[in-house]
Structure formats: structure tokens, C-alpha cells
N, C-alpha and C positions, 0 to 999 in steps of 0.2 A: 666284753663283748655285747652285751647286752644295750650299749648305749652305744656302740655301733649301729647296731640294726634300729633303733628307734632313729636315728639320725639317718638313714638311709630309707627311711619310710617317710620321714619328713620331706626328702630333696626328690623324691621319688615321681615321676611325671604319671599322670593318670592317664593319660588320655592315648596310653600303647593299645592296639588291638592284639586280639589273639589270633598268631596264625603258627604255623609249625613249618616244616620242610617241606618241599613240593608246593605250598602256593608261591602264586605270583604275587609280589606286593610292588606299591611303586612310594616311595621315602622322595618328601622333597627337604632340600637342603641346603640351607641358608649358605651365600657363597658370597665373601668380600672383595670386592675389587675398588681400590682407592678408597674412596669414601661411601661409596655406593655399597647396598647389600641386594642381591635378588636372590631367588629362591630358584633351585634348579631341581629337576624332575628327576630320579631313576628308578626305573622299573626290571624287574629281572626276577626270577626263580630264586627264592629262597633254601639252600643249598646246605645252610648248616645253622642252628641254633647253640649258641654254649654260653654255659653259666647262668645266673640269675638273676633278678634285685637289678642294683647299680650297675655292677659287673658285667651284667648281661650284655653279649654280642650276637649279631647274626651277620651271614654272609648273602649276598644275593650274586647272582652270575644272569648274565645275559649276551646277546652276539652281537656285536656291534661292527657294522662294515665286513663281514666276515670272521671277525677278532671274537673270540670269546674275552669278556671282562667281568673280573669279579670286585667287587667291591665291600669290605668289611664296614660294619656300620656299630659304634657302641649303641645299644638300645635308651640310654639314658644322658645320649651327647646333648647337648646345647644345640647345636649344632645342625639337630634335625628340627625340622621344624614341624611335621604331619607324616604320619606312616598310615595309606589305605590300603587295604587287602582287595586284591584287583578280585582274582578268584581261586579258589580254593582244589590244592593239587591232591588226586590220592597214589597216593606211594605208598611203600612198604619198610620204610629203610628212614633210619635220624639223619644219617649226611648222606649227601646224594654227590658223594666227589667222583663216581660214576660218569657223571655226564660232562665231565671235562674230555674226557675221550670220544664221547660222541659229535657228532658231523650233520648239521639239517635237520632235518624232522625226527632224525633219532633224539634229539633233546627235547621234543614235547615231552607234556605230562598231563596223563589222564586227567580229566575235571572231575571231581568228587560229584555224586548224584546225590541230593539229598531225597526220602523217603516224602510223599506225598506233593512232589514236587510236579507241576502241569507239565504235558506233554506238549510239543506242537505239533498237532499230528492234524493233518486236513479232515474236516468234517464229510461225510460222504452224504447221497441223498437223504430227507429229511431231515438232516442235523443227526445221525447217529453217526455212532463210529465204530 
């Protein structure tokens, strides 16, 4: 088992950002068409993360033309070019499978607010809030 874990460490990608269920993530996937390769972006809400290390995977869900589309990605797949976290979501569950039954605005996930983050409030007279 020790050899296996050492091998996984050497083969693991280092540029995978930390994200969790509820975060909006954009994944750039390499698509091969004939002799050309191009990048295709898939953006959605992460509804589940499973496993860790080389065996880890995550599921993204988005609504496309009124239909729910889910895609499962292997975290260490060579087909993934890059992963970007668009915004952090504030949820209380590790698996968001309940979003499959929701429609429209019900599928929105509340954005997580960081402490110390500046609020965009209009200034009153003399610059006093």
C-alpha cells in the first residue's frame, strides 16, 4: 500500500483548487475532434465530491435550455485542462442531490460571504455611511 500511495503522490496534479459542494465551478475539458484538440468549458454547481487523491471525483450540475445536465469528472483526469472556482456557495449539506427536483430559481445556492469583505453601500453626504 505504501508504494501505491507514493506513486499517487508523484502522479497527482498540483493545480486543483479547493472547492466543496455548493460552489460554482468552471472546468475546461480537452475535446479531440479528428486531429484537432480544443477546450470546452463546463460551468455548474458542484453537487457532490467523492473520494480523494487519484480516485477522487466530483459532479457538476447546470441547467441548459431548460434541461438539467450533470457531468461527473475524475479529479485527476488528463482530459481536464484547468479548474476555476467562480463563487463559493453557502450550503449545509455535503451532497446536494435535492437540487435535481428543484426548478428555476429554487436551484440557486446562496453565496458565501467572508468576514471583512467590503459592502457596496452608497455613501451619504460628506462621505459618512
